[in-house]
N, C-alpha and C positions, 0 to 999 in steps of 0.2 A: 504494498499498500505506500503511495505515496507522502505519504505525513509521515508514516514510520520512518523514510528514507533519510526525508529533511531531515528531522529530529535526529537522527543517529549522527548527521554530519553537523551536526550544530558545536560551536565552538562558542562557551561562555568564558573563556578564560581569556581572549584578546577581545579588546575593545576599542572603540574610536570614541572620541568628545570633541563635537564642533562647539565653537565659540563665538558668540554675539555674531550671526551672520546675518549679514544684507540682504542678498537676495535669496528670496523665500524658495528658486526653483532649484538653485543650487543645495539649499537647507533639503528641498528634498527629495536630492538627489542620492544624498548622503545616505539617507535612510533606503532609497533602493539598492545602493550599492553596498550595504553594509548586509541586510537581509541577502542577497545576490551569492556574497562569499561565505555565504552562513553563519555569521556574526550573530547572537541573541540579543546582545543589547546597543544600545547605539545612546552616549549621554551629552547634554545639549545643556550647555551653559548660557543661557540667556538674561544677562542683565537687563536687556532693552525688552524683552518677550517678544521676539521678533519673529524666531522661531515658527512656521507652520509646516505642517504636511500637506502640499499641495496635490490634490489626488492627482491630478491628468499628469503627472509626475511621477509620484510613488507607487502608480498602475498600482494597490490595493496592498503592497510590498509593508506599509505602516501597523497594518493588522497581524503580520505575522513577529514584528521585532516588539523587544520591549524597547521603550524613549523612558529616560529619567533623566528631569530636569532639574537642574541649579541654578541658583541666583547669582552663584559666582564659582570664577574657578577654585580659589581656596575651598569651598564647602564641597564642589566636585572631586580634590585631590584628596581631601581630607576622607571624604566617602570611601571612593577606591584604594587608597592605603589602609585602611578598618578591613578592605576585604581581603586583605595580600597583596594588591597588584600592583608593581613597579609602574610609574608614570613619569612619560614623556612628552614633552614639547617639541613640535616640528617648525624649527629655525631655517632659513634659506641658508645661513653659514655658520652652521654648526659643526663640531671638529667631526663625530659621528654620523654615520650611516645606518639608515633600517638594517644593513646587512651585517650592522656590529651589534644590534642588538641580540641580547640572550632570549630566549624563548622556553627556558625550560622551567618558565612560574608565568604565574598572569601578568600580562602588559596591559595597559593602555595608552592610547597614542591624542594627544590635545593638537586640534587642527585650528589654526585662527582665524579670522575672517578674512573678506577679500580685500580688505582695506589695509588692516593694520599688524594684520597676520595676530600671533598668540600676544596674548595681554603680558605685560610684566610681570603681574600679579602669578598669574597661572605660570611663566618660566620661574619664577622665584619659589613656588610651590611643589614645583615638577622636582624629579632624581636626578635628571639627565635632558639633554639637547638632542635633537637628532633632525637629519636632512635627508629629503628624498632627493636622490642625485637628478642632475641635469645637466646637458649636453650642448643646449642650443643656446644662443640669444635671449632668448626668452625671459622673464625676470622671473615667472613664478608659472607656476601649474594652475590650472582653474581649481575649486576646492572640491569639488566632485572627483577632481579624475586624481588630485593628490589623496584623500582619502582610498580611493580605486588602487591606485598605484601602492599606497604603502601598506595598505591593509591587507591584498591581494597576498603579496610575497610575506608579511607576516605569518600571516592565518595557515601559507604553503608551509613553510619553515616550522608553526608550531604542531600542523597535523603530521609533519614526517619525523618531528619530535617525539609525538604521541603514540606513533606508529598505529594511528586511527584517527579516523576520518573527524570525529565529535571528540566532547569531554566533559557533554554534561553529565548530572546525577543520576540515577535511576527517577527517585522523586522529581526532578526538577522535568527529567522527561514527562513523565506521568502525566503531571502539570501541563504541562503544552500540551500534551497531546488532548485533554481534554479541552482545553480551551482552545486550541483549533477544530476542534471534532464540533463544538458550538458553533464556533464561525463558519463552516461551512454549512451546518445543519439550516442557521439563521438563515445562508444566502439562500440556499434551495429553497428556502419556503418564500423568500421574496420573490425570487422567479417564479415560482407558482401560482402565487397571487397576482402578479403582474400578467400574465398570462391566461389566466381567468378572472380576470378585470374586477 
């Protein structure tokens, strides 16, 4: 069954966090990208509460992922640290690359907004800074592209380290399965009701 295949490949130990995004389409694309990579969580740091799941961009992916919202970078980083995550800020001139990040324990990566990057408060709260390598003249990737490139590589490396497609506990898998079945049933009922008028 498709739901069981997806749950088996879900990672809870690698998470992305986006900070104070400006463009709602970029923000929504990070949801879709995270879900497509099999990441179960996306953390949203939104001091200005601008983040929204633009449904045309997420294409429903917002229903299958856990969104955690934080009023500040410090509150997000503190919560992740309390759960045993190492937290990294992405900076264009950081000394270390995503290839240098150890994947032997849970990790989170904070991606800054389209104009200012990661805030000084987030950088100070993080364990270290990393960069996503670039080889052209362009100053930076689009936010959702950066999330896709970095998290795809880190998820791939984490899965290789685990020698397994996913890492959710049995309890978390059972809860997801129940939640997702409820979503599928609700969607089916809505379709039938529309058809019957």
